[in-house]
C-alpha positions as CSV (number, residue, x, y, z in Angstrom):
1,M,-51.0,-7.0,-21.7
2,Y,-48.5,-4.2,-20.6
3,L,-50.2,-1.8,-18.0
4,G,-48.4,1.4,-18.6
5,N,-46.7,2.2,-15.1
6,V,-43.4,3.1,-14.7
7,K,-40.5,0.8,-13.0
8,I,-37.2,1.9,-11.5
9,I,-34.7,-1.3,-11.4
10,S,-31.3,-1.3,-9.5
11,L,-29.1,-4.0,-11.0
12,G,-26.2,-2.8,-9.6
13,G,-24.4,0.4,-7.8
14,V,-26.6,-0.1,-4.4
15,R,-25.0,-1.0,-1.2
16,E,-21.7,-1.4,-3.3
17,N,-18.7,0.6,-4.4
18,G,-19.0,0.8,-8.4
19,K,-21.0,-1.2,-10.8
20,N,-23.4,1.4,-11.3
21,I,-26.1,0.0,-13.7
22,Y,-29.9,1.3,-13.4
23,A,-33.0,0.3,-15.5
24,V,-36.3,2.3,-16.0
25,D,-38.9,0.2,-17.2
26,A,-41.5,2.8,-18.8
27,D,-44.6,2.5,-20.8
28,G,-43.2,-1.0,-22.4
29,E,-39.5,0.1,-23.1
30,I,-36.7,-0.2,-20.8
31,F,-33.8,2.4,-20.5
32,V,-30.5,1.4,-19.4
33,L,-28.7,4.3,-17.6
34,D,-24.4,3.6,-17.0
35,F,-23.5,-0.5,-17.5
36,G,-20.4,-0.4,-15.4
37,L,-18.1,-2.9,-13.4
38,K,-16.5,-2.6,-10.1
39,Y,-13.1,-3.7,-8.9
40,P,-12.7,-7.2,-6.7
41,E,-12.4,-6.9,-3.1
42,N,-9.6,-8.8,-1.5
43,E,-10.9,-12.1,-0.7
44,M,-11.7,-12.5,-4.6
45,L,-9.0,-14.1,-5.3
46,G,-7.5,-14.1,-9.2
47,I,-10.7,-12.4,-10.0
48,D,-10.1,-9.4,-12.4
49,V,-13.1,-7.4,-12.4
50,V,-16.5,-8.1,-11.5
51,V,-19.9,-7.2,-13.5
52,P,-23.6,-7.2,-13.3
53,D,-25.8,-9.9,-13.5
54,F,-27.2,-9.6,-17.5
55,T,-30.0,-11.7,-17.0
56,Y,-33.0,-9.3,-16.7
57,L,-31.5,-7.3,-19.7
58,E,-31.0,-10.6,-21.5
59,E,-34.5,-11.8,-21.0
60,N,-35.8,-8.3,-22.3
61,I,-33.5,-7.5,-24.8
62,D,-36.2,-6.9,-27.5
63,R,-37.6,-4.3,-25.4
64,I,-34.4,-2.5,-24.6
65,A,-34.6,1.2,-26.0
66,G,-31.0,2.1,-25.6
67,V,-28.3,2.3,-23.1
68,F,-27.3,5.6,-21.9
69,L,-24.1,6.5,-20.0
70,T,-23.2,9.6,-17.8
71,H,-19.4,9.3,-18.1
72,G,-16.2,7.5,-19.2
73,H,-15.2,6.0,-15.6
74,A,-15.3,1.9,-15.4
75,D,-18.2,2.3,-12.7
76,A,-20.5,3.7,-15.6
77,I,-19.0,1.6,-18.6
78,G,-16.7,-0.9,-17.9
79,A,-19.6,-3.9,-18.3
80,L,-20.7,-2.8,-21.6
81,P,-17.8,-4.2,-23.6
82,Y,-18.8,-7.8,-22.1
83,F,-22.5,-7.4,-22.8
84,L,-21.8,-6.2,-26.5
85,H,-19.4,-9.7,-26.3
86,K,-22.4,-11.7,-26.2
87,G,-23.5,-10.5,-29.8
88,Y,-26.4,-7.8,-28.5
89,N,-26.5,-4.5,-30.7
90,I,-28.7,-2.1,-29.0
91,P,-28.3,1.9,-29.3
92,I,-25.7,3.6,-27.2
93,F,-26.1,7.1,-26.4
94,G,-23.3,8.9,-24.6
95,S,-21.0,11.9,-24.7
96,K,-18.0,12.5,-27.3
97,L,-15.3,11.5,-25.2
98,T,-17.6,8.6,-23.0
99,I,-18.0,6.7,-26.5
100,S,-14.6,7.4,-27.7
101,L,-13.4,5.2,-24.2
102,V,-16.2,2.7,-24.9
103,K,-14.9,2.0,-28.1
104,N,-11.2,1.8,-26.5
105,N,-12.6,-1.2,-24.2
106,I,-14.3,-3.3,-27.0
107,I,-13.2,-6.6,-26.7
108,D,-13.8,-7.5,-30.6
109,T,-11.8,-5.0,-32.3
110,K,-13.4,-5.8,-35.6
111,M,-17.0,-4.6,-34.3
112,K,-15.6,-1.5,-32.8
113,N,-17.4,0.6,-35.5
114,K,-20.1,-1.9,-36.2
115,Y,-21.7,-1.1,-32.9
116,N,-24.7,1.5,-32.6
117,F,-22.7,4.4,-30.7
118,N,-24.8,7.7,-30.5
119,V,-22.6,11.3,-29.3
120,I,-24.7,13.3,-27.5
121,D,-24.5,16.5,-25.1
122,E,-26.5,18.4,-23.2
123,N,-28.9,20.0,-26.0
124,S,-29.6,16.5,-27.3
125,E,-33.3,15.4,-26.7
126,I,-34.4,11.5,-28.2
127,D,-38.0,10.9,-28.6
128,F,-38.8,7.2,-27.8
129,E,-42.4,5.9,-28.4
130,K,-43.7,7.4,-25.4
131,V,-40.5,8.6,-23.1
132,T,-38.4,11.7,-24.1
133,I,-34.8,11.3,-22.8
134,S,-32.6,14.7,-22.4
135,F,-29.4,15.4,-20.6
136,F,-27.7,18.4,-18.5
137,K,-23.8,18.7,-17.8
138,T,-22.4,17.9,-14.6
139,T,-19.1,18.6,-13.0
140,H,-16.8,15.6,-11.9
141,T,-13.4,14.2,-12.7
142,I,-13.6,13.7,-16.3
143,P,-14.9,15.8,-18.9
144,D,-18.1,15.6,-21.1
145,S,-19.8,14.3,-17.8
146,L,-23.6,14.3,-18.5
147,G,-27.0,13.8,-16.2
148,I,-30.3,12.1,-17.9
149,V,-34.2,13.0,-17.9
150,L,-36.3,10.6,-18.8
151,N,-39.9,12.4,-19.5
152,T,-42.6,9.5,-18.7
153,S,-46.0,8.9,-18.3
154,E,-45.3,9.1,-14.3
155,G,-43.4,12.3,-14.6
156,K,-39.5,13.2,-14.5
157,I,-37.3,11.0,-13.6
158,V,-33.7,12.3,-13.0
159,Y,-30.7,10.2,-12.7
160,T,-27.5,12.4,-11.7
161,G,-24.3,9.7,-12.5
162,D,-21.2,10.9,-10.6
163,F,-21.2,14.6,-9.8
164,K,-20.3,17.7,-7.6
165,F,-20.8,21.2,-7.6
166,D,-17.4,23.3,-8.2
167,F,-18.1,26.5,-9.2
168,S,-14.5,27.4,-10.4
169,Q,-14.7,25.0,-13.3
170,T,-15.6,26.0,-16.7
171,G,-15.8,24.5,-20.1
172,P,-16.4,21.0,-20.1
173,Y,-16.4,20.4,-16.2
174,E,-18.9,23.2,-15.9
175,T,-22.4,22.5,-14.5
176,N,-25.6,24.0,-16.2
177,L,-27.3,25.3,-12.7
178,N,-30.0,27.0,-15.1
179,R,-30.7,23.6,-17.2
180,L,-31.3,22.2,-13.6
181,A,-33.5,24.8,-12.2
182,R,-35.4,24.4,-15.1
183,I,-35.8,20.6,-15.0
184,G,-37.2,21.3,-11.3
185,E,-39.9,23.7,-12.2
186,E,-41.8,20.6,-14.0
187,N,-42.9,17.5,-12.2
188,V,-39.9,15.4,-11.2
189,V,-41.3,12.2,-9.6
190,A,-38.0,10.5,-8.8
191,L,-34.4,11.5,-8.2
192,L,-31.5,8.6,-8.5
193,S,-28.7,10.6,-6.9
194,D,-25.0,10.2,-6.3
195,S,-24.4,9.1,-2.7
196,S,-20.5,8.3,-2.4
197,N,-19.7,11.5,-0.5
198,A,-22.7,11.7,1.7
199,E,-20.8,10.8,4.9
200,S,-18.2,13.4,4.7
201,M,-18.9,16.2,7.2
202,L,-16.2,18.1,5.3
203,S,-16.6,20.4,2.4
204,Y,-14.1,19.5,-0.1
205,N,-11.3,21.5,-1.9
206,T,-12.1,23.1,-5.4
207,D,-9.6,21.6,-8.4
208,Q,-8.1,24.9,-8.6
209,E,-7.1,24.6,-5.0
210,V,-5.8,21.0,-5.5
211,T,-4.0,22.4,-8.9
212,S,-1.9,24.8,-6.7
213,Y,-1.4,22.4,-4.1
214,I,0.1,19.8,-6.6
215,N,2.1,22.9,-8.7
216,E,3.7,23.8,-5.0
217,T,4.7,20.1,-4.3
218,F,6.4,19.8,-7.7
219,K,8.0,22.9,-7.6
220,Y,9.9,22.7,-4.4
221,H,10.7,19.0,-4.3
222,P,14.6,18.5,-5.1
223,G,14.3,14.8,-6.6
224,R,12.6,12.9,-9.0
225,I,8.7,12.8,-8.6
226,I,6.4,9.9,-9.5
227,A,2.7,10.8,-9.5
228,A,0.0,8.1,-9.0
229,S,-3.3,8.5,-10.6
230,V,-6.0,6.5,-11.7
231,A,-6.2,6.4,-15.8
232,S,-9.3,7.7,-16.0
233,N,-9.2,11.0,-14.0
234,I,-8.7,13.0,-16.4
235,V,-8.9,16.3,-14.6
236,R,-6.2,15.4,-12.2
237,I,-3.6,14.0,-15.2
238,Q,-4.0,17.6,-16.3
239,Q,-3.2,18.9,-13.4
240,I,0.0,16.9,-13.0
241,I,0.6,17.9,-16.9
242,N,0.1,21.3,-15.6
243,A,2.9,20.8,-12.6
244,A,5.1,19.1,-14.7
245,E,5.4,22.4,-17.0
246,Y,5.1,25.0,-13.8
247,S,8.3,23.2,-12.2
248,N,10.5,23.0,-15.8
249,R,10.3,19.2,-15.4
250,K,9.9,16.5,-18.3
251,L,7.1,14.0,-18.2
252,A,7.3,10.4,-18.7
253,I,4.2,8.2,-19.0
254,S,3.9,4.8,-17.8
255,G,1.0,2.5,-18.1
256,R,-0.8,1.3,-21.0
257,D,-4.3,2.2,-19.7
258,L,-3.1,5.6,-19.2
259,E,-1.6,6.0,-22.6
260,K,-5.0,5.0,-24.4
261,I,-6.5,7.3,-22.6
262,V,-4.4,10.1,-23.0
263,R,-4.1,9.7,-26.8
264,T,-7.5,9.7,-26.9
265,A,-8.2,12.9,-24.5
266,M,-5.9,14.8,-26.6
267,K,-7.1,13.9,-29.8
268,L,-10.7,15.1,-28.4
269,K,-8.8,18.0,-27.3
270,Y,-9.8,17.4,-23.3
271,L,-6.2,17.4,-22.4
272,K,-3.0,19.7,-23.2
273,L,0.7,18.9,-23.3
274,S,3.2,21.7,-24.3
275,E,5.4,20.6,-27.1
276,G,8.6,19.0,-25.9
277,L,7.1,18.2,-22.5
278,L,6.5,14.6,-22.9
279,I,9.6,12.1,-23.0
280,P,9.6,8.3,-23.5
281,L,10.7,6.3,-20.1
282,K,13.8,5.1,-21.9
283,D,15.3,8.6,-22.0
284,L,14.7,9.1,-18.2
285,K,18.8,8.6,-17.6
286,N,19.4,11.4,-19.8
287,Y,18.0,14.1,-17.5
288,P,18.6,15.0,-13.7
289,D,16.3,13.8,-11.4
290,D,15.1,17.3,-10.5
291,Q,13.8,17.7,-14.0
292,L,11.4,14.4,-14.0
293,V,7.7,13.6,-13.3
294,I,6.8,10.2,-14.2
295,L,2.9,9.9,-14.1
296,E,2.2,6.0,-13.5
297,T,-1.3,4.4,-13.3
298,G,-1.1,0.6,-13.8
299,K,-3.0,-2.2,-14.8
300,M,-6.8,-1.2,-15.2
301,G,-5.7,2.0,-14.4
302,E,-5.0,1.3,-10.7
303,P,-1.5,2.2,-9.6
304,M,-0.7,0.9,-6.3
305,K,0.6,-2.8,-7.8
306,S,2.7,-0.9,-10.1
307,L,3.9,0.9,-7.3
308,Q,4.9,-2.0,-5.1
309,R,7.1,-3.3,-8.5
310,M,8.7,0.1,-8.7
311,A,9.6,-0.5,-4.8
312,I,11.1,-3.7,-5.0
313,G,12.9,-3.5,-8.8
314,R,10.3,-5.3,-10.6
315,Y,9.2,-3.0,-13.0
316,K,10.7,-2.1,-16.0
317,N,12.4,1.5,-16.8
318,V,11.5,2.7,-13.1
319,R,13.0,1.6,-10.1
320,I,12.1,3.6,-6.6
321,R,15.0,4.9,-5.1
322,P,16.3,7.4,-2.3
323,G,15.1,11.1,-2.9
324,D,11.9,10.0,-5.1
325,L,8.7,11.8,-3.7
326,I,6.1,9.2,-4.7
327,M,2.7,11.5,-4.8
328,I,-0.5,9.3,-4.6
329,T,-3.3,11.5,-6.3
330,T,-6.0,9.0,-6.2
331,S,-8.3,8.0,-3.3
332,P,-8.5,4.1,-2.6
333,S,-11.6,2.4,-2.1
334,Y,-12.1,0.6,1.1
335,A,-11.0,-2.5,-0.7
336,M,-7.6,-1.1,-1.7
337,E,-6.3,0.8,1.9
338,T,-4.6,-2.7,3.0
339,A,-2.7,-2.3,-0.6
340,M,-2.1,1.2,0.3
341,A,-0.8,0.5,3.7
342,K,1.6,-2.2,2.1
343,T,2.0,-0.1,-0.8
344,K,3.3,3.0,1.5
345,D,5.7,0.2,3.4
346,L,7.8,-0.9,0.4
347,I,8.0,2.7,-0.8
348,Y,9.7,3.8,2.1
349,R,11.9,0.7,2.3
350,A,13.1,1.5,-1.2
351,G,14.0,4.7,0.3
352,G,11.5,7.1,-1.2
353,E,8.8,9.4,0.3
354,V,5.0,9.2,-0.1
355,K,2.8,12.0,-0.1
356,T,-1.0,11.2,-0.4
357,L,-3.1,14.3,-2.0
358,N,-5.6,13.5,0.4
359,D,-3.6,13.8,3.3
360,D,-3.8,17.4,2.9
361,I,-6.5,18.2,0.9
362,N,-9.8,17.1,0.5
363,A,-10.3,16.2,-3.3
364,T,-13.0,14.7,-4.4
365,G,-15.1,14.0,-7.6
366,H,-18.5,13.1,-5.8
367,A,-21.0,15.7,-4.3
368,S,-20.9,16.6,-0.4
369,R,-23.7,16.8,1.5
370,H,-24.4,20.7,0.7
371,D,-24.1,19.4,-2.8
372,L,-26.6,17.0,-2.4
373,Q,-29.1,18.9,-0.2
374,M,-28.4,22.2,-3.0
375,L,-29.4,19.5,-5.6
376,I,-32.9,18.4,-3.9
377,K,-33.6,22.2,-3.7
378,L,-33.0,22.6,-7.1
379,I,-34.9,19.5,-8.6
380,H,-37.8,19.4,-6.1
381,P,-38.2,15.5,-6.2
382,K,-41.2,13.7,-4.9
383,Y,-39.1,10.7,-4.0
384,L,-35.3,10.3,-3.8
385,V,-33.6,7.0,-4.3
386,P,-29.9,7.4,-3.3
387,I,-27.7,4.9,-5.4
388,Q,-23.8,4.8,-5.9
389,G,-22.8,3.6,-2.5
390,E,-22.7,1.3,0.4
391,Y,-25.6,1.0,2.6
392,R,-24.1,3.3,5.2
393,Q,-23.7,6.2,2.8
394,L,-27.8,5.4,1.2
395,A,-28.9,6.0,4.4
396,A,-26.1,9.2,5.2
397,H,-28.0,10.4,2.2
398,Q,-31.7,9.6,3.6
399,E,-30.8,11.9,6.3
400,I,-29.4,15.0,4.1
401,A,-32.9,14.4,2.1
402,E,-34.8,14.6,5.1
403,E,-33.0,17.8,6.8
404,A,-33.7,19.3,3.1
405,G,-37.5,18.2,3.4
406,I,-38.4,15.3,1.9
407,S,-40.0,12.7,4.0
408,S,-38.2,9.5,5.2
409,K,-41.1,7.6,3.6
410,N,-40.4,9.3,0.3
411,V,-36.8,7.8,0.1
412,F,-36.1,4.5,-0.8
413,I,-32.6,2.6,0.2
414,S,-32.5,-0.3,-3.0
415,D,-30.9,-3.4,-2.9
416,I,-29.5,-5.2,-5.8
417,G,-32.6,-6.4,-7.9
418,D,-35.1,-4.7,-6.1
419,V,-37.7,-3.0,-8.5
420,L,-39.5,0.3,-7.3
421,E,-42.9,0.9,-9.0
422,I,-44.4,4.2,-9.7
423,K,-47.8,4.2,-10.3
424,K,-50.5,7.1,-10.4
425,G,-47.9,9.2,-8.6
426,A,-47.3,6.7,-6.0
427,M,-43.9,4.9,-5.8
428,H,-44.0,1.3,-3.9
429,Q,-41.5,-1.9,-4.1
430,A,-42.6,-4.3,-6.5
431,K,-41.1,-8.0,-6.8
432,S,-37.4,-8.3,-7.4
433,V,-35.5,-9.5,-10.7
434,P,-32.4,-11.6,-11.0
435,A,-29.2,-9.3,-10.1
436,G,-25.8,-9.7,-8.5
437,D,-22.4,-10.4,-9.5
438,V,-20.5,-11.9,-12.3
439,M,-16.9,-12.5,-11.9
440,I,-14.3,-12.3,-14.5
441,D,-11.4,-13.9,-14.5
442,G,-9.0,-13.9,-17.7
443,I,-11.1,-14.6,-20.6
444,G,-13.9,-16.6,-18.3
445,V,-16.9,-14.6,-17.9
446,G,-19.0,-16.3,-15.1
447,D,-17.2,-19.6,-14.9
448,I,-16.0,-18.3,-11.4
449,G,-18.3,-19.4,-8.5
450,S,-18.5,-19.7,-4.6
451,I,-17.1,-22.6,-4.7
452,V,-14.0,-21.5,-7.0
453,L,-13.5,-18.6,-4.8
454,R,-13.5,-20.8,-1.5
455,D,-10.9,-23.2,-3.0
456,R,-8.4,-20.4,-4.1
457,K,-8.8,-19.2,-0.4
458,M,-8.4,-22.2,0.8
459,L,-5.2,-22.6,-1.3
460,S,-3.7,-19.3,-0.4
461,E,-4.5,-20.0,3.6
462,D,-3.3,-23.9,3.8
463,G,-2.2,-25.0,0.4
464,V,-2.9,-28.4,-1.1
465,F,-2.0,-31.8,-0.7
466,V,-1.9,-34.1,-3.7
467,S,-1.9,-38.0,-3.3
468,T,-1.3,-40.7,-5.6
469,V,-1.9,-44.2,-5.7
470,T,-2.2,-46.9,-7.9
471,I,-4.5,-50.3,-7.4
472,D,-5.1,-53.6,-9.2
473,R,-9.0,-53.5,-8.9
474,R,-9.1,-57.2,-9.8
475,N,-6.9,-58.4,-7.0
476,R,-7.9,-55.7,-4.8
477,K,-4.6,-54.1,-3.7
478,I,-2.2,-51.4,-3.9
479,I,0.6,-51.6,-6.7
480,S,2.8,-49.2,-4.9
481,T,3.2,-46.9,-2.0
482,P,1.2,-44.3,-2.2
483,K,3.2,-40.9,-3.2
484,I,2.6,-37.4,-1.6
485,V,3.4,-33.9,-2.9
486,A,2.2,-30.8,-0.5
487,K,2.6,-27.5,-1.2
488,G,1.8,-24.4,0.8
489,F,0.8,-26.7,3.8
490,V,4.3,-27.9,5.5
491,Y,7.6,-28.0,5.3
492,N,8.1,-31.7,3.9
493,K,11.7,-32.4,5.1
494,T,10.9,-31.6,9.1
495,N,7.1,-33.4,8.7
496,Q,8.3,-36.7,7.4
497,E,6.6,-38.2,10.1
498,L,3.1,-36.6,9.1
499,L,3.6,-37.4,5.3
500,N,4.4,-41.0,6.2
501,D,1.0,-41.3,8.4
502,S,-0.4,-39.5,5.9
503,K,0.3,-42.7,3.2
504,E,-0.6,-45.0,6.0
505,I,-3.9,-43.3,6.1
506,I,-4.5,-43.5,2.3
507,K,-3.4,-47.2,2.2
508,K,-5.9,-47.9,4.8
509,S,-8.9,-45.9,3.1
510,V,-7.9,-47.7,-0.7
511,L,-8.0,-51.2,0.7
512,E,-11.0,-50.8,2.6
513,Y,-13.1,-49.6,-0.2
514,L,-11.5,-52.2,-2.5
515,Q,-13.2,-54.8,-0.3
516,K,-16.8,-53.5,-1.0
517,D,-18.8,-55.4,-4.1
518,D,-20.0,-52.0,-5.8
519,F,-16.7,-49.8,-7.1
520,D,-17.3,-46.0,-8.0
521,W,-14.1,-44.1,-8.9
522,S,-15.6,-40.8,-7.1
523,E,-16.8,-42.9,-4.0
524,I,-13.1,-43.9,-3.2
525,K,-11.6,-40.7,-4.1
526,Q,-14.3,-38.8,-1.6
527,D,-13.1,-42.0,0.9
528,V,-9.4,-40.9,0.7
529,R,-10.4,-37.1,0.8
530,D,-12.7,-37.6,4.0
531,D,-10.1,-39.6,6.0
532,L,-7.0,-37.5,5.3
533,S,-8.9,-34.0,5.9
534,K,-9.9,-35.7,9.3
535,F,-6.2,-36.7,9.9
536,L,-4.1,-33.3,8.9
537,F,-7.0,-31.2,10.7
538,D,-6.5,-33.2,13.8
539,Q,-2.5,-33.1,13.6
540,T,-2.0,-29.6,12.0
541,K,-5.7,-27.7,12.4
542,R,-5.7,-27.2,9.0
543,H,-7.6,-27.5,5.8
544,P,-5.7,-27.8,2.7
545,V,-7.1,-28.9,-0.4
546,I,-6.9,-32.5,-0.9
547,L,-6.7,-33.6,-4.4
548,P,-6.7,-37.9,-4.6
549,V,-5.1,-39.3,-7.8
550,I,-6.0,-42.7,-7.9
551,M,-4.7,-44.9,-10.8
552,E,-5.6,-48.2,-12.1
553,V,-3.5,-51.1,-13.6
554,N,-4.3,-54.5,-14.3
555,Q,-1.3,-57.1,-13.1
556,N,-2.3,-60.4,-14.9
557,K,-2.7,-58.2,-18.6
558,S,0.7,-56.8,-17.8
559,N,2.4,-59.7,-17.2
560,R,1.0,-61.5,-20.1
561,Q,2.3,-58.5,-22.0
């Protein structure tokens, strides 16, 4: 029988960047907070994106009351289409822009209008059987961002999503401080708060200051400008649009993700473009360089690879040339720092100049130390659960909370799959649930595991070695000399002796196996693989992926034919 206590479950978003998804199991119902993905780290070769393990949600699908989304970035909504594609039709709640962006990403477009989408705003209040859900406006790099409040039998649980305090913001970007203060006057038992920027000791520039900086950069550069941004950073895109107009330039948009998001934001009146500002990419040649801005995001909203292709001349319509200013207005994650350095190098080789926004301005969409402490003072939570960050960021958030008066015993740094149980006003750690990463490669969901990634890593580092041999099993002999194909392993023309010796190793291994009384195809291949692997490592200190191909022919039968 269900006991009625409340549990907070981190299914992602802790001790990692991205993939935010949390579940509150309260009084028999499950409320899912965000449903994000993350982009792969460098060693995840060939992986497109990483989504959460859905096991816990699938096992409890009948108890899920709804999914509640804070904003429209991939780290908050990106995994939802993969879950819905499995056939689940659960209620989904989000702001007008957030729901529109989720619909853009739906895999099965025929189902786009058949899912149970519900548009809410900061004034919405939803009553479930024993829990009431309400919302509050937050400031982030995308409009219509909301925090979530769950009023449970144990008190209120507040989930911030991505947020910061920027008092220069108005309209759809403005935080409702009065609402936060009212929430703090009541019994807030737990605060789940953004930790992404908790390490930084610097105060950030307001978006008005960022706007002035971009305007001046655009106005005084004498040549063409290529501005790179994350597609879903609506506030940055608006700043680039405004700067193009301010400097009397035409704007061309490159990137399918960006075009889709811009169309959606314009339709909902969250982006404003003056008539005549936008031109097609194919018309770039009709304007002088000092009258052009190209806005680029790239595949999945990430501009780095697109900029690299522009630099080496492999990008349709746009090629970086001397005099171009490439302004990178996105802050790369730690996993992308190597790609950022490579991108800058290629741009300079092509004759372009690189300016990174964060070189001169501290621009971020996440709360500073001061913001985090201010939120704690407004909310007065009994317990703090730092979320949305790697361990060091969560630990930094704990230090910030202690400075603000929260005891270290009341701060819980969770791992993925951890369950925090609240019972009679006290929080403690309970038994964990299944959780982790599911890798997406093309249309494959979860069919790539550690073994496949290991093989890909070996292929990328030491290449592949394919050996083909034909045998006559009845007469226990080899029909023809083994053939070898080596790719990415050694240069064949200068390593003939190694390849010839390898053929002898294959022949010896196969002949020895053929003398056995029993025969098993997997065993003979494994024998060849083991012998070759030892020999090749002794000779080269490399571990290529070895693929033995054993074929059989019956000579007696062939002669009769």
